[in-house]
C-alpha positions in Angstrom: 24.2 6.9 -16.3 23.6 5.2 -12.8 20.6 2.7 -13.9 22.1 1.3 -16.5 26.0 0.2 -13.5 25.3 -3.2 -13.2 23.3 -3.8 -15.5 20.4 -3.3 -18.6 17.6 -1.4 -17.8 14.5 -1.6 -20.6 11.1 -0.6 -20.7 9.4 -3.5 -23.0 6.4 -1.9 -23.0 6.5 2.1 -22.1 2.7 2.9 -22.0 0.7 6.2 -22.0 -1.9 5.7 -18.9 -5.1 5.0 -20.9 -8.3 3.7 -19.3 -9.1 2.7 -22.6 -6.0 -0.2 -22.4 -7.7 -3.8 -23.0 -9.0 -6.2 -19.4 -7.0 -8.7 -18.8 -10.5 -11.2 -19.4 -9.6 -10.4 -23.3 -6.5 -12.3 -23.4 -6.5 -16.4 -23.5 -5.9 -18.1 -20.0 -2.4 -20.1 -20.3 -2.8 -21.6 -16.3 -4.8 -21.9 -13.9 -2.9 -22.2 -10.8 -4.1 -25.3 -8.5 -6.1 -24.7 -5.1 -4.7 -25.1 -2.1 -5.5 -28.3 -0.2 -5.4 -30.2 3.0 -1.9 -33.2 2.0 0.8 -33.4 3.1 2.9 -31.6 0.6 4.1 -34.0 -2.8 4.8 -33.1 -6.2 2.0 -31.3 -7.9 -0.4 -30.6 -5.0 -0.3 -26.8 -3.4 -1.1 -27.7 0.1 -1.4 -25.5 3.7 1.1 -25.5 6.5 2.8 -24.2 9.1 6.2 -24.3 10.0 7.6 -25.3 13.7 7.5 -23.3 16.2 3.8 -21.4 14.9 1.7 -25.0 15.3 -0.6 -23.5 18.1 -0.8 -20.3 15.9 -3.4 -19.3 12.9 -0.3 -18.2 10.8 0.2 -20.6 7.5 1.4 -20.2 4.4 1.3 -22.6 1.1 4.3 -24.4 -0.8 3.9 -26.0 -4.0 5.9 -28.7 -5.3 6.7 -28.8 -8.5 4.9 -31.1 -10.5 8.6 -32.7 -11.6 9.9 -32.5 -7.8 11.9 -35.4 -6.7 13.8 -36.6 -3.6 17.4 -35.5 -3.2 17.9 -32.9 -5.8 17.7 -29.4 -5.7 15.5 -26.5 -6.6 15.1 -23.0 -6.9 12.6 -21.6 -4.5 10.5 -18.1 -5.2 8.7 -16.3 -2.2 5.8 -14.8 -2.6 3.5 -12.3 -1.6 -0.5 -11.3 -1.5 -1.5 -7.5 -2.0 -3.8 -6.0 0.4 -7.0 -7.6 1.2 -10.2 -5.6 1.6 -9.5 -4.1 -2.0 -11.8 -3.8 -5.3 -11.9 -1.7 -8.7 -13.8 -0.4 -10.9 -12.8 -3.2 -13.2 -13.7 -5.7 -10.9 -10.3 -6.6 -9.7 -9.9 -8.4 -6.2 -7.2 -9.2 -3.7 -8.5 -10.5 -0.3 -4.8 -10.2 1.1 -4.8 -14.1 1.6 -2.1 -17.0 0.5 -4.5 -19.1 -1.3 -5.0 -16.1 -3.7 -1.6 -15.9 -5.0 -0.5 -16.2 -8.9 2.8 -15.2 -10.0 5.0 -17.9 -8.7 3.2 -20.5 -10.4 2.5 -18.4 -13.7 6.4 -17.8 -13.3 7.3 -21.2 -12.8 4.6 -22.8 -15.2 4.5 -25.0 -11.9 7.9 -27.2 -12.5 11.7 -26.6 -11.7 11.1 -24.2 -8.8 9.6 -24.5 -5.3 6.8 -21.7 -4.6 5.6 -20.6 -1.7 3.1 -18.3 -1.1 3.9 -16.2 2.4 1.9 -14.4 5.4 2.8 -11.7 6.9 2.5 -12.5 10.7 0.3 -10.1 12.4 0.0 -10.5 16.8 -3.0 -9.7 18.5 -3.9 -9.5 21.7 -1.0 -12.5 22.2 -2.6 -14.1 19.6 -0.9 -14.9 15.9 -2.5 -14.8 12.9 -2.1 -14.2 8.7 -2.3 -10.3 8.7 -5.0 -9.8 5.4 -3.3 -5.9 5.0 0.2 -4.5 5.3 2.8 -6.1 7.6 1.4 -7.3 10.6 4.6 -6.9 13.2 7.6 -6.7 10.7 10.0 -8.2 13.2 7.3 -11.6 13.4 6.7 -11.3 9.3 10.3 -12.2 9.0 11.6 -14.4 11.6 9.1 -16.6 9.9 10.0 -16.8 6.7 13.8 -17.1 7.4 12.5 -19.9 9.2 10.3 -21.2 6.8 13.5 -21.3 3.8 15.0 -23.0 6.6 12.3 -26.2 6.4 12.3 -26.0 2.8 16.2 -26.7 2.7 16.4 -29.3 5.9 12.4 -31.1 3.8 12.9 -30.1 0.3 15.9 -29.8 -1.5 15.8 -26.2 -1.9 18.6 -24.3 -2.7 19.1 -21.3 0.0 21.4 -19.7 -2.9 19.0 -19.6 -5.4 15.3 -17.5 -3.7 13.7 -15.2 -5.3 11.1 -12.9 -4.0 8.2 -12.0 -5.2 5.3 -10.1 -4.6 2.2 -7.6 -6.3 0.8 -4.6 -4.9 1.5 -4.3 -1.3 4.1 -8.0 -1.9 5.7 -5.8 -4.6 6.4 -3.2 -2.0 7.2 -5.7 0.7 10.6 -6.7 -1.8 12.4 -4.2 -0.6 10.3 -3.4 2.3 10.7 -6.6 3.9 13.3 -8.2 1.7 15.6 -5.3 2.1 14.5 -4.7 5.9 17.4 -5.1 7.3 21.2 -6.4 7.1 20.3 -9.8 8.2 17.3 -10.6 5.5 18.4 -8.3 2.8 20.9 -11.0 1.7 18.7 -14.1 1.6 17.6 -12.6 -2.1 19.0 -14.1 -5.2 16.9 -11.8 -7.3 13.7 -9.3 -6.8 10.2 -9.9 -8.5 8.0 -6.8 -8.6 4.5 -6.1 -10.0 2.8 -3.5 -9.2 4.0 -0.5 -6.4 7.2 0.0 -5.4 9.1 1.3 -1.7 10.0 4.6 -1.6 7.6 5.5 -4.9 4.1 6.8 -2.8 4.5 8.8 0.6 2.3 7.9 3.7 1.3 4.7 3.9 0.4 3.7 7.0 3.4 1.8 8.6 6.4 2.8 10.1 9.6 4.2 7.7 7.7 4.3 4.5 8.6 7.6 3.9 11.8 8.2 1.2 14.3 8.8 3.3 14.0 4.9 4.3 13.4 3.1 1.3 16.6 5.1 0.4 18.6 2.7 3.4 16.6 0.1 2.0 17.9 0.4 -1.1 21.4 0.8 -0.4 21.0 -3.0 0.5 20.6 -4.1 -3.2 23.8 -4.9 -3.7 23.3 -4.6 -7.6 21.1 -7.6 -7.2 18.6 -8.0 -10.5 14.9 -6.8 -10.4 12.0 -7.2 -12.5 9.7 -4.2 -12.2 6.4 -4.2 -14.0 2.7 -2.3 -13.6 -0.4 -1.9 -15.6 -0.5 0.3 -17.8 3.3 2.1 -17.4 6.0 1.8 -14.7 7.0 5.5 -15.4 7.0 6.6 -12.1 9.1 4.0 -10.1 11.9 5.2 -13.0 11.4 8.1 -11.9 11.5 7.6 -8.6 15.3 4.9 -8.9 16.4 8.0 -11.6 16.0 10.1 -8.7 18.1 7.8 -6.0 20.4 7.8 -8.1 21.0 4.3 -7.3 22.4 1.5 -9.5 20.7 -1.1 -10.2 20.5 -4.5 -12.6 16.3 -2.8 -13.2 14.4 -4.7 -16.4 10.9 -2.6 -16.4 7.7 -4.0 -18.3 4.8 -1.9 -18.6 2.1 -4.8 -18.6 -0.8 -3.3 -21.6 -4.0 -4.0 -19.7 -5.7 -2.0 -17.4 -5.9 -3.9 -14.0 -4.4 -4.2 -10.7 -3.9 -7.9 -10.6 -1.1 -10.7 -10.5 -3.2 -12.5 -12.6 -1.7 -11.7 -16.8 1.8 -14.2 -15.7 -1.8 -17.2 -16.4 -2.0 -15.0 -19.3 -1.2 -16.3 -23.0 1.3 -12.8 -23.4 4.4 -11.5 -25.3 4.8 -10.0 -21.7 4.2 -12.8 -19.3 7.0 -15.3 -21.9 9.0 -12.2 -21.2 8.9 -12.4 -17.6 9.2 -16.5 -17.0 12.8 -15.9 -19.6 14.2 -13.4 -17.1 13.2 -15.8 -14.1 15.3 -18.3 -15.8 18.0 -16.3 -16.9 18.7 -14.5 -13.2 17.7 -17.9 -11.9 20.6 -20.1 -13.5 
């Protein structure tokens, strides 16, 4: 069975889809994401930052140095991408597509040991550059910005470029492969991938180029056995089926999140799934 060639594949909980699944509001909150502020980066603060080369644009990301951050030490990195903006469902789940609104990295790291960056996609319109609220903006510019930012993290904050997790929710989950494995330049950057709710190639006919399964398969072939966490509200059956059909071997860990919400805030809740995700992170980012 090809999916287990490079590692253990398992389904933590594989529930049948049911709208009767509980709401996230019923789970106890364990962590609260710090608000973004305007300040110089330092331990325990979440601040707005623009990478050199984009100072005269409206492009920015959010950087959080862990509460135990110290100069002259090395820290692994979480690069996180948000879901699409303008989203709201009947359960009250909202995504505004902003870098300020992400939660995965904080819940996974508990605010320590990892440099956490909420990364943006870059839109170029009429010669002006700004954060893309939906989809990828200019994919080459988005790729250029994240690679330059990783260099900044290494030079200024002790980021370990050999231990980078790419993570995302919804649009950001698709981006783990779509952007993270887009070509041979960016694909080798990541040590592991954290994809929550959606997965590149499962659904076709998204409104952007190279969204088809043939293109997604080319991207997936660049994974080369590196570990991926794949979770989704209710169940992950459609993603498991897709990956089986591709025949691509991988170190895939599947987790069904037993809540009805299309949200990344489950990592902030006191649940077995959130703790399992943190254990996975510690293991793959050693």
